[in-house]
All heavy atoms as a GROMACS GRO file, in nm:
protein
  450
    1MET      N    1  -0.824  -1.242  -0.131
    1MET     CA    2  -0.712  -1.153  -0.170
    1MET      C    3  -0.655  -1.095  -0.041
    1MET      O    4  -0.544  -1.042  -0.051
    1MET     CB    5  -0.766  -1.036  -0.256
    1MET     CG    6  -0.652  -0.954  -0.303
    1MET     SD    7  -0.701  -0.816  -0.408
    1MET     CE    8  -0.694  -0.895  -0.570
    2THR      N    9  -0.708  -1.111   0.074
    2THR     CA   10  -0.649  -1.053   0.193
    2THR      C   11  -0.515  -1.121   0.236
    2THR      O   12  -0.444  -1.070   0.312
    2THR     CB   13  -0.743  -1.057   0.312
    2THR    OG1   14  -0.782  -1.196   0.332
    2THR    CG2   15  -0.867  -0.976   0.287
    3GLY      N   16  -0.486  -1.229   0.178
    3GLY     CA   17  -0.366  -1.307   0.218
    3GLY      C   18  -0.243  -1.271   0.141
    3GLY      O   19  -0.136  -1.330   0.159
    4LEU      N   20  -0.255  -1.168   0.047
    4LEU     CA   21  -0.134  -1.133  -0.028
    4LEU      C   22  -0.030  -1.067   0.065
    4LEU      O   23  -0.061  -0.973   0.151
    4LEU     CB   24  -0.178  -1.028  -0.132
    4LEU     CG   25  -0.245  -1.081  -0.251
    4LEU    CD1   26  -0.284  -0.970  -0.338
    4LEU    CD2   27  -0.165  -1.181  -0.323
    5VAL      N   28   0.090  -1.112   0.056
    5VAL     CA   29   0.201  -1.074   0.143
    5VAL      C   30   0.323  -1.035   0.055
    5VAL      O   31   0.356  -1.118  -0.038
    5VAL     CB   32   0.236  -1.166   0.254
    5VAL    CG1   33   0.352  -1.123   0.332
    5VAL    CG2   34   0.118  -1.202   0.340
    6PHE      N   35   0.390  -0.926   0.081
    6PHE     CA   36   0.506  -0.887   0.004
    6PHE      C   37   0.610  -1.001   0.011
    6PHE      O   38   0.634  -1.055   0.116
    6PHE     CB   39   0.564  -0.761   0.073
    6PHE     CG   40   0.706  -0.720   0.007
    6PHE    CD1   41   0.704  -0.657  -0.119
    6PHE    CD2   42   0.822  -0.744   0.067
    6PHE    CE1   43   0.823  -0.620  -0.178
    6PHE    CE2   44   0.936  -0.696   0.018
    6PHE     CZ   45   0.936  -0.644  -0.112
    7GLY      N   46   0.666  -1.035  -0.104
    7GLY     CA   47   0.772  -1.131  -0.115
    7GLY      C   48   0.717  -1.279  -0.126
    7GLY      O   49   0.788  -1.373  -0.169
    8GLU      N   50   0.579  -1.292  -0.112
    8GLU     CA   51   0.524  -1.436  -0.125
    8GLU      C   52   0.441  -1.444  -0.249
    8GLU      O   53   0.376  -1.542  -0.268
    8GLU     CB   54   0.446  -1.464   0.005
    8GLU     CG   55   0.530  -1.470   0.125
    8GLU     CD   56   0.452  -1.507   0.248
    8GLU    OE1   57   0.331  -1.543   0.232
    8GLU    OE2   58   0.503  -1.498   0.366
    9HIS      N   59   0.446  -1.348  -0.330
    9HIS     CA   60   0.366  -1.344  -0.459
    9HIS      C   61   0.465  -1.314  -0.569
    9HIS      O   62   0.546  -1.224  -0.547
    9HIS     CB   63   0.253  -1.236  -0.446
    9HIS     CG   64   0.158  -1.248  -0.562
    9HIS    ND1   65   0.182  -1.188  -0.687
    9HIS    CD2   66   0.040  -1.310  -0.582
    9HIS    CE1   67   0.085  -1.212  -0.770
    9HIS    NE2   68  -0.003  -1.295  -0.711
   10ASP      N   69   0.456  -1.385  -0.682
   10ASP     CA   70   0.543  -1.365  -0.792
   10ASP      C   71   0.558  -1.214  -0.837
   10ASP      O   72   0.668  -1.177  -0.874
   10ASP     CB   73   0.503  -1.446  -0.914
   10ASP     CG   74   0.520  -1.598  -0.892
   10ASP    OD1   75   0.594  -1.637  -0.792
   10ASP    OD2   76   0.464  -1.674  -0.964
   11HIS      N   77   0.455  -1.144  -0.834
   11HIS     CA   78   0.454  -1.001  -0.883
   11HIS      C   79   0.476  -0.901  -0.773
   11HIS      O   80   0.482  -0.783  -0.803
   11HIS     CB   81   0.331  -0.979  -0.960
   11HIS     CG   82   0.319  -1.068  -1.082
   11HIS    ND1   83   0.391  -1.060  -1.197
   11HIS    CD2   84   0.235  -1.177  -1.100
   11HIS    CE1   85   0.359  -1.151  -1.278
   11HIS    NE2   86   0.252  -1.220  -1.230
   12TRP      N   87   0.483  -0.941  -0.652
   12TRP     CA   88   0.504  -0.842  -0.544
   12TRP      C   89   0.644  -0.851  -0.502
   12TRP      O   90   0.677  -0.893  -0.385
   12TRP     CB   91   0.402  -0.866  -0.434
   12TRP     CG   92   0.383  -0.744  -0.348
   12TRP    CD1   93   0.464  -0.632  -0.340
   12TRP    CD2   94   0.294  -0.729  -0.238
   12TRP    NE1   95   0.427  -0.546  -0.247
   12TRP    CE2   96   0.319  -0.603  -0.175
   12TRP    CE3   97   0.184  -0.803  -0.189
   12TRP    CZ2   98   0.238  -0.554  -0.077
   12TRP    CZ3   99   0.116  -0.748  -0.089
   12TRP    CH2  100   0.139  -0.628  -0.031
   13ASP      N  101   0.736  -0.802  -0.584
   13ASP     CA  102   0.876  -0.781  -0.548
   13ASP      C  103   0.897  -0.637  -0.524
   13ASP      O  104   0.808  -0.556  -0.502
   13ASP     CB  105   0.960  -0.846  -0.661
   13ASP     CG  106   0.930  -0.785  -0.795
   13ASP    OD1  107   0.851  -0.688  -0.804
   13ASP    OD2  108   0.978  -0.834  -0.890
   14SER      N  109   1.018  -0.596  -0.526
   14SER     CA  110   1.052  -0.450  -0.504
   14SER      C  111   0.988  -0.358  -0.601
   14SER      O  112   0.936  -0.251  -0.565
   14SER     CB  113   1.202  -0.425  -0.484
   14SER     OG  114   1.266  -0.461  -0.592
   15LEU      N  115   0.995  -0.402  -0.730
   15LEU     CA  116   0.941  -0.325  -0.842
   15LEU      C  117   0.776  -0.323  -0.817
   15LEU      O  118   0.715  -0.207  -0.832
   15LEU     CB  119   0.974  -0.370  -0.969
   15LEU     CG  120   0.914  -0.296  -1.094
   15LEU    CD1  121   0.947  -0.143  -1.086
   15LEU    CD2  122   0.962  -0.360  -1.223
   16GLY      N  123   0.727  -0.432  -0.784
   16GLY     CA  124   0.581  -0.439  -0.766
   16GLY      C  125   0.535  -0.351  -0.654
   16GLY      O  126   0.432  -0.293  -0.653
   17HIS      N  127   0.631  -0.352  -0.549
   17HIS     CA  128   0.596  -0.257  -0.426
   17HIS      C  129   0.591  -0.124  -0.471
   17HIS      O  130   0.496  -0.050  -0.428
   17HIS     CB  131   0.704  -0.285  -0.326
   17HIS     CG  132   0.665  -0.240  -0.190
   17HIS    ND1  133   0.571  -0.309  -0.104
   17HIS    CD2  134   0.696  -0.135  -0.114
   17HIS    CE1  135   0.558  -0.249   0.005
   17HIS    NE2  136   0.639  -0.144   0.008
   18VAL      N  137   0.688  -0.073  -0.552
   18VAL     CA  138   0.684   0.068  -0.595
   18VAL      C  139   0.562   0.090  -0.683
   18VAL      O  140   0.496   0.196  -0.669
   18VAL     CB  141   0.810   0.100  -0.674
   18VAL    CG1  142   0.807   0.238  -0.745
   18VAL    CG2  143   0.931   0.093  -0.583
   19GLN      N  144   0.528   0.007  -0.770
   19GLN     CA  145   0.402   0.019  -0.851
   19GLN      C  146   0.283   0.033  -0.764
   19GLN      O  147   0.191   0.102  -0.798
   19GLN     CB  148   0.399  -0.097  -0.952
   19GLN     CG  149   0.499  -0.082  -1.059
   19GLN     CD  150   0.503  -0.209  -1.152
   19GLN    OE1  151   0.485  -0.321  -1.107
   19GLN    NE2  152   0.536  -0.189  -1.270
   20LEU      N  153   0.273  -0.053  -0.656
   20LEU     CA  154   0.157  -0.053  -0.567
   20LEU      C  155   0.154   0.089  -0.501
   20LEU      O  156   0.037   0.146  -0.491
   20LEU     CB  157   0.172  -0.158  -0.460
   20LEU     CG  158   0.074  -0.155  -0.349
   20LEU    CD1  159  -0.074  -0.179  -0.402
   20LEU    CD2  160   0.107  -0.254  -0.240
   21VAL      N  161   0.266   0.141  -0.455
   21VAL     CA  162   0.263   0.272  -0.392
   21VAL      C  163   0.209   0.374  -0.495
   21VAL      O  164   0.128   0.463  -0.450
   21VAL     CB  165   0.404   0.314  -0.340
   21VAL    CG1  166   0.412   0.455  -0.297
   21VAL    CG2  167   0.445   0.215  -0.226
   22ILE      N  168   0.258   0.376  -0.610
   22ILE     CA  169   0.213   0.474  -0.713
   22ILE      C  170   0.074   0.460  -0.740
   22ILE      O  171  -0.007   0.568  -0.752
   22ILE     CB  172   0.308   0.461  -0.843
   22ILE    CG1  173   0.451   0.500  -0.809
   22ILE    CG2  174   0.244   0.540  -0.957
   22ILE    CD1  175   0.550   0.465  -0.922
   23ALA      N  176   0.028   0.336  -0.751
   23ALA     CA  177  -0.119   0.315  -0.777
   23ALA      C  178  -0.211   0.368  -0.668
   23ALA      O  179  -0.310   0.424  -0.692
   23ALA     CB  180  -0.145   0.166  -0.811
   24LEU      N  181  -0.168   0.328  -0.539
   24LEU     CA  182  -0.248   0.375  -0.428
   24LEU      C  183  -0.248   0.530  -0.418
   24LEU      O  184  -0.358   0.592  -0.392
   24LEU     CB  185  -0.192   0.315  -0.295
   24LEU     CG  186  -0.202   0.166  -0.273
   24LEU    CD1  187  -0.124   0.126  -0.153
   24LEU    CD2  188  -0.354   0.130  -0.270
   25GLU      N  189  -0.143   0.593  -0.436
   25GLU     CA  190  -0.137   0.741  -0.433
   25GLU      C  191  -0.228   0.803  -0.544
   25GLU      O  192  -0.296   0.899  -0.517
   25GLU     CB  193   0.008   0.791  -0.445
   25GLU     CG  194   0.096   0.757  -0.323
   25GLU     CD  195   0.237   0.819  -0.329
   25GLU    OE1  196   0.292   0.830  -0.440
   25GLU    OE2  197   0.279   0.852  -0.226
   26ALA      N  198  -0.216   0.749  -0.659
   26ALA     CA  199  -0.297   0.796  -0.767
   26ALA      C  200  -0.448   0.772  -0.756
   26ALA      O  201  -0.531   0.863  -0.766
   26ALA     CB  202  -0.247   0.738  -0.902
   27GLU      N  203  -0.478   0.649  -0.714
   27GLU     CA  204  -0.620   0.613  -0.695
   27GLU      C  205  -0.699   0.682  -0.588
   27GLU      O  206  -0.806   0.719  -0.607
   27GLU     CB  207  -0.632   0.460  -0.688
   27GLU     CG  208  -0.768   0.407  -0.676
   27GLU     CD  209  -0.852   0.413  -0.795
   27GLU    OE1  210  -0.792   0.418  -0.908
   27GLU    OE2  211  -0.975   0.423  -0.794
   28PHE      N  212  -0.624   0.700  -0.478
   28PHE     CA  213  -0.693   0.764  -0.363
   28PHE      C  214  -0.644   0.901  -0.335
   28PHE      O  215  -0.677   0.948  -0.226
   28PHE     CB  216  -0.657   0.662  -0.241
   28PHE     CG  217  -0.731   0.528  -0.264
   28PHE    CD1  218  -0.646   0.418  -0.292
   28PHE    CD2  219  -0.859   0.506  -0.243
   28PHE    CE1  220  -0.702   0.301  -0.305
   28PHE    CE2  221  -0.924   0.389  -0.259
   28PHE     CZ  222  -0.842   0.280  -0.291
   29ASP      N  223  -0.571   0.962  -0.424
   29ASP     CA  224  -0.521   1.089  -0.409
   29ASP      C  225  -0.450   1.109  -0.269
   29ASP      O  226  -0.474   1.202  -0.192
   29ASP     CB  227  -0.630   1.202  -0.428
   29ASP     CG  228  -0.583   1.339  -0.446
   29ASP    OD1  229  -0.466   1.358  -0.489
   29ASP    OD2  230  -0.660   1.434  -0.406
   30LEU      N  231  -0.352   1.029  -0.253
   30LEU     CA  232  -0.279   1.025  -0.125
   30LEU      C  233  -0.132   1.063  -0.141
   30LEU      O  234  -0.079   1.052  -0.258
   30LEU     CB  235  -0.278   0.888  -0.070
   30LEU     CG  236  -0.411   0.820  -0.030
   30LEU    CD1  237  -0.382   0.676   0.012
   30LEU    CD2  238  -0.485   0.900   0.073
   31HIS      N  239  -0.067   1.100  -0.040
   31HIS     CA  240   0.082   1.112  -0.038
   31HIS      C  241   0.134   1.028   0.076
   31HIS      O  242   0.111   1.057   0.196
   31HIS     CB  243   0.130   1.252  -0.016
   31HIS     CG  244   0.276   1.265  -0.014
   31HIS    ND1  245   0.357   1.253  -0.121
   31HIS    CD2  246   0.358   1.286   0.093
   31HIS    CE1  247   0.485   1.263  -0.076
   31HIS    NE2  248   0.489   1.277   0.045
   32LEU      N  249   0.184   0.911   0.036
   32LEU     CA  250   0.231   0.820   0.149
   32LEU      C  251   0.371   0.852   0.197
   32LEU      O  252   0.456   0.894   0.116
   32LEU     CB  253   0.230   0.674   0.091
   32LEU     CG  254   0.101   0.623   0.041
   32LEU    CD1  255   0.116   0.483  -0.023
   32LEU    CD2  256   0.000   0.620   0.159
   33THR      N  257   0.392   0.844   0.319
   33THR     CA  258   0.515   0.878   0.376
   33THR      C  259   0.613   0.750   0.375
   33THR      O  260   0.569   0.646   0.333
   33THR     CB  261   0.500   0.912   0.531
   33THR    OG1  262   0.454   0.793   0.600
   33THR    CG2  263   0.415   1.030   0.557
   34GLY      N  264   0.734   0.772   0.407
   34GLY     CA  265   0.821   0.657   0.406
   34GLY      C  266   0.785   0.548   0.498
   34GLY      O  267   0.790   0.430   0.469
   35SER      N  268   0.732   0.586   0.616
   35SER     CA  269   0.685   0.489   0.713
   35SER      C  270   0.561   0.417   0.660
   35SER      O  271   0.540   0.297   0.677
   35SER     CB  272   0.661   0.546   0.853
   35SER     OG  273   0.568   0.652   0.845
   36ASP      N  274   0.465   0.486   0.585
   36ASP     CA  275   0.354   0.423   0.524
   36ASP      C  276   0.400   0.318   0.427
   36ASP      O  277   0.346   0.205   0.430
   36ASP     CB  278   0.268   0.532   0.448
   36ASP     CG  279   0.198   0.622   0.531
   36ASP    OD1  280   0.162   0.589   0.649
   36ASP    OD2  281   0.173   0.732   0.485
   37VAL      N  282   0.498   0.358   0.342
   37VAL     CA  283   0.551   0.251   0.241
   37VAL      C  284   0.609   0.133   0.308
   37VAL      O  285   0.580   0.024   0.260
   37VAL     CB  286   0.643   0.333   0.148
   37VAL    CG1  287   0.717   0.227   0.058
   37VAL    CG2  288   0.590   0.444   0.068
   38MET      N  289   0.680   0.145   0.416
   38MET     CA  290   0.732   0.036   0.486
   38MET      C  291   0.623  -0.050   0.552
   38MET      O  292   0.648  -0.172   0.564
   38MET     CB  293   0.832   0.088   0.595
   38MET     CG  294   0.949   0.161   0.534
   38MET     SD  295   1.048   0.059   0.413
   38MET     CE  296   1.106  -0.063   0.519
   39GLU      N  297   0.507   0.009   0.581
   39GLU     CA  298   0.404  -0.072   0.645
   39GLU      C  299   0.330  -0.158   0.542
   39GLU      O  300   0.258  -0.241   0.584
   39GLU     CB  301   0.308   0.023   0.710
   39GLU     CG  302   0.349   0.089   0.842
   39GLU     CD  303   0.246   0.173   0.897
   39GLU    OE1  304   0.128   0.146   0.895
   39GLU    OE2  305   0.285   0.278   0.954
   40LEU      N  306   0.342  -0.130   0.419
   40LEU     CA  307   0.267  -0.198   0.312
   40LEU      C  308   0.337  -0.336   0.288
   40LEU      O  309   0.382  -0.366   0.186
   40LEU     CB  310   0.271  -0.125   0.178
   40LEU     CG  311   0.218   0.022   0.182
   40LEU    CD1  312   0.236   0.090   0.046
   40LEU    CD2  313   0.077   0.014   0.226
   41ARG      N  314   0.315  -0.419   0.387
   41ARG     CA  315   0.374  -0.556   0.380
   41ARG      C  316   0.271  -0.660   0.336
   41ARG      O  317   0.307  -0.774   0.312
   41ARG     CB  318   0.434  -0.596   0.511
   41ARG     CG  319   0.542  -0.504   0.561
   41ARG     CD  320   0.660  -0.485   0.477
   41ARG     NE  321   0.738  -0.612   0.477
   41ARG     CZ  322   0.839  -0.643   0.394
   41ARG    NH1  323   0.873  -0.553   0.306
   41ARG    NH2  324   0.900  -0.756   0.405
   42SER      N  325   0.147  -0.621   0.344
   42SER     CA  326   0.040  -0.716   0.303
   42SER      C  327  -0.077  -0.629   0.250
   42SER      O  328  -0.095  -0.512   0.261
   42SER     CB  329  -0.007  -0.794   0.422
   42SER     OG  330  -0.067  -0.712   0.524
   43TYR      N  331  -0.173  -0.704   0.187
   43TYR     CA  332  -0.298  -0.649   0.140
   43TYR      C  333  -0.374  -0.577   0.253
   43TYR      O  334  -0.422  -0.471   0.242
   43TYR     CB  335  -0.382  -0.742   0.069
   43TYR     CG  336  -0.515  -0.690   0.024
   43TYR    CD1  337  -0.529  -0.631  -0.102
   43TYR    CD2  338  -0.626  -0.706   0.104
   43TYR    CE1  339  -0.651  -0.577  -0.150
   43TYR    CE2  340  -0.746  -0.653   0.062
   43TYR     CZ  341  -0.758  -0.585  -0.062
   43TYR     OH  342  -0.878  -0.538  -0.111
   44ALA      N  343  -0.382  -0.650   0.366
   44ALA     CA  344  -0.456  -0.594   0.476
   44ALA      C  345  -0.382  -0.467   0.531
   44ALA      O  346  -0.451  -0.370   0.565
   44ALA     CB  347  -0.465  -0.700   0.590
   45ALA      N  348  -0.260  -0.472   0.539
   45ALA     CA  349  -0.188  -0.355   0.585
   45ALA      C  350  -0.200  -0.230   0.487
   45ALA      O  351  -0.213  -0.120   0.527
   45ALA     CB  352  -0.031  -0.383   0.601
   46ALA      N  353  -0.196  -0.265   0.363
   46ALA     CA  354  -0.222  -0.151   0.265
   46ALA      C  355  -0.362  -0.093   0.265
   46ALA      O  356  -0.375   0.026   0.273
   46ALA     CB  357  -0.201  -0.211   0.118
   47ALA      N  358  -0.462  -0.180   0.298
   47ALA     CA  359  -0.598  -0.134   0.313
   47ALA      C  360  -0.606  -0.046   0.439
   47ALA      O  361  -0.671   0.060   0.438
   47ALA     CB  362  -0.693  -0.246   0.324
   48GLU      N  363  -0.532  -0.081   0.541
   48GLU     CA  364  -0.536  -0.004   0.668
   48GLU      C  365  -0.470   0.135   0.649
   48GLU      O  366  -0.518   0.232   0.700
   48GLU     CB  367  -0.470  -0.085   0.781
   48GLU     CG  368  -0.477  -0.007   0.912
   48GLU     CD  369  -0.621   0.024   0.965
   48GLU    OE1  370  -0.712  -0.049   0.938
   48GLU    OE2  371  -0.636   0.136   1.018
   49VAL      N  372  -0.359   0.140   0.578
   49VAL     CA  373  -0.287   0.265   0.558
   49VAL      C  374  -0.381   0.358   0.475
   49VAL      O  375  -0.392   0.472   0.505
   49VAL     CB  376  -0.157   0.233   0.471
   49VAL    CG1  377  -0.103   0.367   0.427
   49VAL    CG2  378  -0.058   0.175   0.570
   50VAL      N  379  -0.446   0.301   0.370
   50VAL     CA  380  -0.546   0.387   0.289
   50VAL      C  381  -0.652   0.431   0.376
   50VAL      O  382  -0.687   0.556   0.380
   50VAL     CB  383  -0.595   0.306   0.165
   50VAL    CG1  384  -0.705   0.383   0.100
   50VAL    CG2  385  -0.479   0.283   0.067
   51ARG      N  386  -0.716   0.339   0.459
   51ARG     CA  387  -0.818   0.382   0.543
   51ARG      C  388  -0.775   0.498   0.648
   51ARG      O  389  -0.849   0.597   0.666
   51ARG     CB  390  -0.879   0.267   0.637
   51ARG     CG  391  -0.976   0.188   0.569
   51ARG     CD  392  -1.052   0.095   0.664
   51ARG     NE  393  -0.957  -0.012   0.712
   51ARG     CZ  394  -0.936  -0.131   0.643
   51ARG    NH1  395  -0.997  -0.150   0.529
   51ARG    NH2  396  -0.857  -0.215   0.698
   52SER      N  397  -0.657   0.481   0.699
   52SER     CA  398  -0.610   0.586   0.791
   52SER      C  399  -0.592   0.720   0.735
   52SER      O  400  -0.620   0.822   0.787
   52SER     CB  401  -0.480   0.540   0.867
   52SER     OG  402  -0.372   0.536   0.772
   53HIS      N  403  -0.538   0.720   0.603
   53HIS     CA  404  -0.529   0.854   0.531
   53HIS      C  405  -0.660   0.907   0.491
   53HIS      O  406  -0.674   1.027   0.508
   53HIS     CB  407  -0.441   0.830   0.412
   53HIS     CG  408  -0.286   0.835   0.436
   53HIS    ND1  409  -0.224   0.955   0.430
   53HIS    CD2  410  -0.203   0.743   0.470
   53HIS    CE1  411  -0.099   0.923   0.465
   53HIS    NE2  412  -0.090   0.795   0.480
   54ARG      N  413  -0.753   0.821   0.457
   54ARG     CA  414  -0.884   0.882   0.415
   54ARG      C  415  -0.959   0.926   0.533
   54ARG      O  416  -1.032   1.024   0.521
   54ARG     CB  417  -0.965   0.773   0.340
   54ARG     CG  418  -0.890   0.738   0.200
   54ARG     CD  419  -0.970   0.648   0.115
   54ARG     NE  420  -1.103   0.698   0.081
   54ARG     CZ  421  -1.124   0.774  -0.027
   54ARG    NH1  422  -1.024   0.806  -0.112
   54ARG    NH2  423  -1.247   0.807  -0.054
   55SER      N  424  -0.940   0.879   0.645
   55SER     CA  425  -1.009   0.929   0.766
   55SER      C  426  -0.955   1.050   0.808
   55SER      O  427  -1.026   1.142   0.867
   55SER     CB  428  -1.008   0.816   0.883
   55SER     OG  429  -0.878   0.812   0.929
   56THR      N  430  -0.830   1.087   0.780
   56THR     CA  431  -0.770   1.209   0.820
   56THR      C  432  -0.811   1.325   0.715
   56THR      O  433  -0.802   1.440   0.751
   56THR     CB  434  -0.616   1.204   0.831
   56THR    OG1  435  -0.563   1.170   0.703
   56THR    CG2  436  -0.572   1.107   0.931
   57LEU      N  437  -0.855   1.277   0.597
   57LEU     CA  438  -0.899   1.374   0.496
   57LEU      C  439  -1.042   1.423   0.519
   57LEU      O  440  -1.084   1.516   0.455
   57LEU     CB  441  -0.888   1.309   0.358
   57LEU     CG  442  -0.742   1.281   0.319
   57LEU    CD1  443  -0.739   1.208   0.178
   57LEU    CD2  444  -0.659   1.408   0.310
   58SER      N  445  -1.117   1.342   0.593
   58SER     CA  446  -1.267   1.373   0.607
   58SER      C  447  -1.285   1.494   0.697
   58SER      O  448  -1.216   1.520   0.783
   58SER     CB  449  -1.340   1.250   0.667
   58SER     OG  450  -1.312   1.142   0.579
   0.00000   0.00000   0.00000
């Protein structure tokens, strides 16, 4: 699953991107910034954004 990239998957279009942001914020109790949202270009990048937010919450 680490190979998922925005625009290269049928369901990861602009609407899918918004749904991903909402799901990440809800699941991990985060508030993503605009720059965070722009960084979510792949599964690996999304995982890194979540990790970075969770490390600042600890």
